[in-house]
C-alpha positions as CSV (number, residue, x, y, z in Angstrom):
1,M,-7.0,34.6,-13.9
2,K,-8.0,37.9,-12.4
3,D,-9.0,36.2,-9.0
4,V,-5.5,34.9,-8.7
5,L,-3.7,38.0,-9.8
6,F,-5.6,40.2,-7.3
7,F,-5.5,37.7,-4.5
8,D,-9.4,37.2,-4.5
9,S,-8.7,33.3,-4.8
10,M,-6.0,31.5,-3.1
11,L,-3.6,29.5,-5.1
12,T,-1.8,27.6,-2.3
13,P,-4.6,25.3,-1.3
14,K,-4.4,24.0,-4.8
15,I,-0.7,23.4,-4.5
16,I,-0.7,21.8,-1.2
17,T,-2.1,18.4,-2.5
18,F,0.8,18.1,-5.0
19,V,3.4,19.1,-2.2
20,Y,1.8,16.4,0.1
21,W,2.5,13.6,-2.4
22,L,6.1,14.8,-3.0
23,L,6.6,14.7,0.7
24,L,5.3,11.2,0.8
25,I,7.5,10.1,-1.9
26,A,10.4,11.7,-0.2
27,A,9.5,10.0,3.0
28,A,9.3,6.6,1.3
29,F,12.7,7.2,-0.5
30,S,14.3,8.2,2.8
31,G,13.0,5.0,4.6
32,L,14.2,2.7,1.8
33,T,17.6,4.6,1.7
34,T,17.8,3.9,5.6
35,I,17.0,0.3,5.1
36,F,19.4,-0.4,2.1
37,G,22.0,2.3,2.3
38,G,25.2,2.5,4.1
39,Y,27.6,-0.3,5.2
40,G,26.9,-3.5,7.0
41,G,24.1,-4.9,4.7
42,F,20.5,-5.6,5.6
43,T,19.9,-5.7,9.3
44,F,16.9,-6.0,11.5
45,F,17.8,-2.6,13.1
46,K,18.2,-0.9,9.9
47,F,14.9,-2.3,8.7
48,I,12.9,-1.1,11.9
49,S,14.9,2.3,11.4
50,G,13.8,2.7,7.9
51,L,10.1,1.9,8.7
52,F,10.2,4.4,11.4
53,V,11.8,7.1,9.1
54,A,9.1,6.4,6.5
55,G,6.4,6.5,8.9
56,S,7.3,9.4,10.8
57,G,8.0,11.4,7.6
58,A,4.6,10.5,6.2
59,L,3.0,11.6,9.5
60,A,4.9,14.9,9.5
61,A,4.0,15.6,5.9
62,R,0.3,15.0,6.7
63,I,0.3,17.1,9.7
64,S,2.1,20.1,8.2
65,C,-0.1,20.0,5.0
66,E,-3.2,19.6,7.1
67,L,-2.2,22.7,9.4
68,T,-1.6,24.7,6.2
69,I,-5.1,23.9,4.8
70,V,-6.7,24.7,8.2
71,L,-5.3,28.2,8.1
72,F,-6.7,28.7,4.5
73,K,-10.1,27.2,5.8
74,I,-10.2,29.6,8.5
75,N,-9.5,32.5,6.1
76,E,-12.4,31.4,3.9
77,N,-14.8,31.1,6.8
78,L,-13.8,34.5,8.1
79,K,-14.3,35.9,4.6
80,Q,-17.9,34.4,4.6
81,I,-18.7,35.8,8.1
82,S,-17.5,39.2,6.8
83,E,-19.5,39.0,3.7
84,S,-22.7,37.9,5.6
85,S,-22.3,40.8,8.3
86,E,-22.1,43.4,5.6
87,E,-25.4,42.4,4.1
């Protein structure tokens, strides 16, 4: 607990996985809403649009979460370099 309270250990990388799954669920829900929502019933264009919305949302979620994780990995590596240079 002391590591988290004094920022010796990062909490955000542990939360990112949960956030990623929430974003995937939101992307799937948005795609399904695009396919089945609105007026005009089910059409081929709405189906393709819904697939595009779900796919691009999932891709955007993955890229944003990976970029966040990369920042924390860089921080860990810099911390290791700093500790090894002090010895």
